[in-house]
C-alpha positions in Angstrom: 38.8 -23.2 -13.1 36.6 -20.0 -12.9 33.1 -20.6 -14.6 31.3 -17.1 -15.0 27.5 -17.4 -14.4 24.9 -14.6 -15.3 22.4 -13.3 -13.2 19.8 -15.4 -14.8 21.8 -18.4 -14.4 22.3 -17.5 -10.8 18.5 -16.7 -9.8 17.2 -20.1 -11.8 19.7 -21.9 -9.7 18.7 -20.3 -6.4 15.1 -20.7 -7.4 15.6 -24.7 -8.1 17.5 -25.1 -4.9 14.9 -23.0 -2.7 12.2 -25.1 -4.5 13.8 -28.4 -3.7 14.3 -27.5 -0.2 10.6 -26.7 0.2 9.5 -30.0 -1.5 11.7 -32.0 0.7 10.4 -30.4 3.9 7.3 -32.5 3.3 3.7 -31.7 4.7 4.8 -30.9 8.1 6.8 -27.9 6.9 5.0 -24.3 7.6 5.4 -21.1 5.5 7.2 -18.7 7.5 5.3 -15.7 8.7 5.8 -12.8 6.6 7.6 -10.0 8.4 6.8 -7.1 6.0 3.3 -5.4 5.6 2.8 -4.5 1.9 1.6 -1.3 1.2 0.1 0.2 -2.0 1.3 3.7 -2.6 -1.4 4.8 -4.9 1.0 7.1 -6.9 2.0 3.8 -8.8 -1.3 3.4 -10.4 -2.0 7.0 -10.8 -1.7 6.9 -14.7 -4.7 4.4 -14.5 -7.1 7.1 -14.1 -8.9 5.3 -11.0 -10.7 7.2 -8.4 -9.6 6.8 -4.9 -12.5 4.3 -4.1 -11.4 2.1 -7.3 -7.7 2.3 -5.8 -8.6 1.1 -2.5 -10.9 -1.7 -4.2 -7.9 -2.7 -6.2 -5.9 -2.8 -2.9 -8.1 -4.8 -1.0 -8.5 -7.4 -4.0 -4.8 -7.6 -4.7 -4.2 -8.3 -1.0 -2.4 -5.5 0.3 -2.4 -4.7 3.9 -2.0 -1.2 3.9 -2.7 1.7 1.4 -0.9 5.1 1.2 -3.4 7.5 -0.6 -2.1 11.0 -1.2 -3.9 13.5 0.7 -4.6 15.6 -2.7 -6.3 12.4 -4.2 -8.7 12.1 -1.0 -9.1 16.0 -1.4 -9.7 15.9 -5.2 -12.4 13.1 -4.5 -14.4 15.1 -1.8 -14.2 18.1 -4.1 -15.7 16.4 -7.2 -18.7 15.3 -5.1 -17.4 12.1 -3.4 -17.8 11.1 0.4 -15.1 9.4 2.0 -17.6 7.0 3.5 -17.4 4.9 -0.1 -13.9 3.9 1.2 -15.3 1.9 3.8 -17.9 0.1 1.5 -14.9 -1.4 -0.7 -14.2 -3.9 2.1 -10.6 -2.7 2.7 -9.8 -3.0 6.6 -6.0 -2.3 6.2 -3.5 0.2 7.6 -3.7 3.8 6.3 0.0 5.3 5.5 0.7 8.9 5.5 2.0 10.3 2.3 5.6 11.7 2.9 7.3 11.4 -0.5 6.8 15.1 -1.4 10.0 17.2 -1.9 8.2 20.3 -0.3 7.7 18.5 2.9 11.3 17.8 3.3 12.1 21.6 3.4 9.7 22.1 6.4 10.1 21.3 9.9 9.7 17.6 10.4 7.5 17.8 13.5 5.3 20.5 11.8 4.9 18.0 8.5 3.9 15.2 11.0 1.4 16.8 12.8 -0.1 18.5 9.7 -0.4 15.1 7.9 -1.7 13.1 11.3 -4.3 15.8 11.6 -5.6 15.4 7.8 -5.4 11.5 7.8 -7.4 11.7 10.9 -9.8 13.9 9.0 -9.9 11.6 6.4 -10.7 8.6 8.6 -13.3 10.7 10.4 -15.3 11.6 7.4 -15.1 8.0 6.1 -16.9 6.9 9.6 -19.5 9.7 9.6 -23.2 8.2 8.9 -24.7 8.8 5.7 -26.6 12.3 5.4 -23.8 14.2 7.6 
């Protein structure tokens, strides 16, 4: 006899089984260490009209371990009078990831793109560390 399951039925069954397994493990059970670092790509919230400082603050509050700001967002913030030191004031101390999901980069030499990106990211980090008044 073949009983078809919907995706919803399957997921509900798996969730209930997993929950039962966790509940039966008792107080000695320890959660597994998460092998992943979750990174917020700022393009996913671009439509919200937030400044880069607000995006970084959001990432910190949401518990992200890393953030992937697009260099043009950092450039735009500085061009509009912002200072990258403001990013440190958000409290975020996670990892910065270099944005490479740009089709124009794919047509260029990979090593040249990596060097340029790293130089831009280093410049952004240096700017965020400069003392006030510089």
